[in-house]
C-alpha positions as CSV (number, residue, x, y, z in Angstrom):
1,L,0.0,0.0,0.0
2,A,1.4,3.4,-0.9
3,T,0.5,7.0,-0.1
4,S,2.0,10.5,-0.1
5,C,1.5,13.3,2.4
6,A,3.1,16.6,1.5
7,S,3.8,18.6,4.6
8,P,3.3,21.1,6.3
9,I,-0.2,22.2,5.8
10,K,-2.2,25.0,7.4
11,T,-4.4,24.4,10.4
12,G,-8.0,24.4,9.2
13,S,-7.2,23.4,5.6
14,T,-8.1,20.2,3.8
15,K,-5.9,17.8,1.8
16,N,-6.5,15.0,-0.7
17,I,-4.9,11.8,0.6
18,P,-4.2,9.3,-2.2
19,C,-3.9,5.5,-1.6
20,T,-2.6,3.0,-4.1
21,I,-2.4,-0.8,-3.7
22,D,1.1,-1.8,-4.9
23,N,0.4,-5.5,-5.5
24,A,-3.3,-5.6,-6.3
25,T,-3.1,-8.9,-8.2
26,S,-2.6,-10.7,-4.8
27,L,-6.1,-9.6,-3.7
28,T,-8.7,-12.2,-4.5
29,S,-11.8,-10.5,-3.2
30,P,-13.2,-7.0,-3.1
31,F,-11.9,-4.7,-0.4
32,I,-12.5,-1.5,1.6
33,Y,-10.2,1.5,2.1
34,K,-10.0,3.0,5.6
35,L,-8.4,6.3,6.5
36,Y,-7.4,7.2,10.0
37,T,-6.4,10.7,11.2
38,Y,-5.7,12.0,14.7
39,G,-5.8,8.4,15.8
40,T,-9.4,7.7,14.8
41,L,-11.2,6.3,11.8
42,Y,-12.1,9.3,9.6
43,A,-13.6,7.7,6.5
44,T,-14.0,4.4,4.6
45,Y,-14.4,3.9,0.8
46,P,-16.8,2.8,-0.3
47,S,-19.0,3.9,2.6
48,T,-21.2,0.9,1.9
49,G,-20.2,-2.2,0.0
50,T,-16.8,-3.0,-1.5
51,T,-14.6,-2.0,-4.4
52,T,-12.0,-3.5,-6.7
53,L,-10.3,-0.2,-7.5
54,T,-6.6,-0.4,-7.0
55,S,-6.3,3.3,-6.1
56,Y,-8.5,5.8,-4.4
57,T,-8.0,9.4,-3.2
58,F,-9.8,10.5,0.0
59,P,-10.9,14.0,-0.9
60,N,-10.8,17.1,1.3
61,V,-9.6,15.5,4.5
62,P,-9.7,18.2,7.2
63,F,-6.8,19.0,9.4
64,N,-8.3,21.3,12.0
65,T,-6.0,21.0,15.0
66,E,-2.4,22.3,15.1
67,Q,-0.1,19.4,15.7
68,A,3.6,18.9,15.0
69,T,2.9,15.5,13.4
70,V,-0.4,13.9,12.5
71,T,0.0,10.3,11.5
72,V,-2.3,9.4,8.6
73,K,-2.9,5.7,8.4
74,L,-4.4,4.0,5.4
75,E,-5.6,0.4,5.6
76,V,-7.1,-2.0,3.1
77,T,-9.4,-4.7,4.5
78,D,-10.5,-7.8,2.6
79,S,-14.3,-7.6,2.6
80,C,-14.8,-11.4,2.7
81,I,-12.8,-12.3,5.7
82,G,-12.3,-8.8,7.3
83,N,-8.5,-9.1,7.6
84,T,-6.2,-6.2,7.0
85,V,-4.4,-7.0,3.8
86,G,-2.2,-3.9,3.8
87,S,-1.6,-0.7,5.7
88,T,0.8,2.3,5.5
89,T,1.3,5.6,7.3
90,C,2.7,9.0,6.5
91,N,3.1,12.0,8.7
92,V,1.7,15.5,8.1
93,A,2.8,18.6,10.1
94,V,-0.3,20.8,10.7
95,E,0.7,24.4,11.5
96,N,-1.1,27.6,12.4
97,S,-0.5,30.5,10.2
98,V,2.5,32.7,11.0
99,L,3.1,36.1,9.6
100,T,6.1,36.0,7.4
101,T,5.7,39.0,5.0
102,V,4.1,42.4,4.8
103,N,3.5,43.7,1.3
104,V,2.9,47.4,0.9
105,T,0.5,48.0,-2.0
106,N,0.1,51.0,-4.2
107,P,-3.4,50.8,-5.8
108,N,-3.9,51.8,-9.4
109,T,-5.7,54.9,-8.2
110,C,-2.4,56.3,-7.1
111,K,-0.1,57.7,-9.7
112,D,3.5,56.7,-10.0
113,T,4.3,60.2,-8.6
114,I,2.8,62.2,-5.8
115,Q,2.6,66.0,-6.4
116,V,4.3,68.1,-3.7
117,G,2.0,70.4,-1.9
118,G,-1.2,68.6,-0.9
119,A,-1.7,65.7,-3.3
120,T,-2.1,62.4,-1.5
121,C,-2.0,58.7,-2.2
122,Q,-3.5,56.0,0.0
123,L,-1.2,53.0,0.4
124,G,-2.4,49.6,1.5
125,Y,-0.9,46.5,3.0
126,T,-1.3,42.7,2.8
127,C,-0.1,40.2,5.4
128,I,1.2,36.9,4.1
129,D,1.8,33.6,6.1
130,Q,4.3,30.8,5.5
131,F,1.9,29.2,3.1
132,G,1.8,32.2,0.8
133,A,-1.8,33.0,1.9
134,A,-3.2,36.4,2.9
135,I,-4.0,36.5,6.6
136,T,-5.5,39.0,9.0
137,C,-3.0,41.0,11.0
138,S,-2.9,44.1,13.1
139,A,-2.9,47.5,11.4
140,P,0.7,48.5,10.7
141,T,2.8,51.4,12.0
142,W,3.7,53.5,9.0
143,T,7.1,55.3,8.7
144,T,9.0,57.2,6.0
145,T,12.6,57.4,5.1
146,A,13.7,60.4,3.0
147,G,15.7,59.7,-0.1
148,T,16.2,62.5,-2.6
149,G,12.8,63.8,-1.6
150,S,10.5,63.3,1.4
151,V,6.9,62.5,2.2
152,T,4.7,62.3,5.3
153,V,2.5,59.3,6.0
154,S,-0.5,59.1,8.3
155,T,-1.4,56.3,10.7
156,S,-3.7,54.9,8.0
157,G,-1.0,54.9,5.2
158,L,-2.1,58.2,3.5
159,V,1.0,59.6,1.9
160,T,1.5,63.4,1.2
161,G,4.4,64.7,-0.9
162,A,6.7,67.1,1.0
163,T,9.7,67.7,-1.2
164,A,10.5,66.6,-4.7
165,G,12.4,63.3,-5.2
166,T,12.0,59.8,-4.0
167,A,11.3,58.4,-0.5
168,T,10.5,55.1,1.1
169,V,7.3,54.3,3.0
170,T,7.4,51.3,5.4
171,A,4.6,49.4,7.1
172,T,5.5,47.3,10.2
173,T,3.3,44.9,12.0
174,G,3.9,41.7,14.0
175,G,7.6,42.2,13.8
176,K,7.6,42.1,10.0
177,S,8.1,45.1,7.6
178,G,7.4,45.8,4.0
179,S,8.4,49.0,2.0
180,I,7.6,50.8,-1.2
181,S,9.4,53.6,-3.0
182,V,7.3,56.7,-3.8
């Protein structure tokens, strides 16, 4: 029996778990696939009756609890005599989201340049976790660094041109920062 469990996955996400019988010719009667997660039987295929399929993928198996290692056990049972004819395990690390990146965004409504003397541009931000997914995070602290020019930035990311040239605006939250040049 063979399976593959890519790891890690995000707490609260689902994963397809494939199962393939390596030596299906040795099976002389129909069988039942069983999937165990978190130490308990999660699902059987088929839910009633038996099958002769030599591979099956359990769809959308939920992993709702953070755990360093979840052992996924697959078992094939001979339907006539009820014996386990094969089993295999693989481990999945289930992790909560962790902020890894802050992206500062300059929406299309902002021009490439901000006019000095009152023109403004509203910047935004997106927080990204270790899985590359956008996550909710605390509002950032906005700061500026003068380059050849300077800008001011409000607590909401509204940028106002102060002197001609370029400057850097940085958003910091959760110990991570992202910047954009304006």
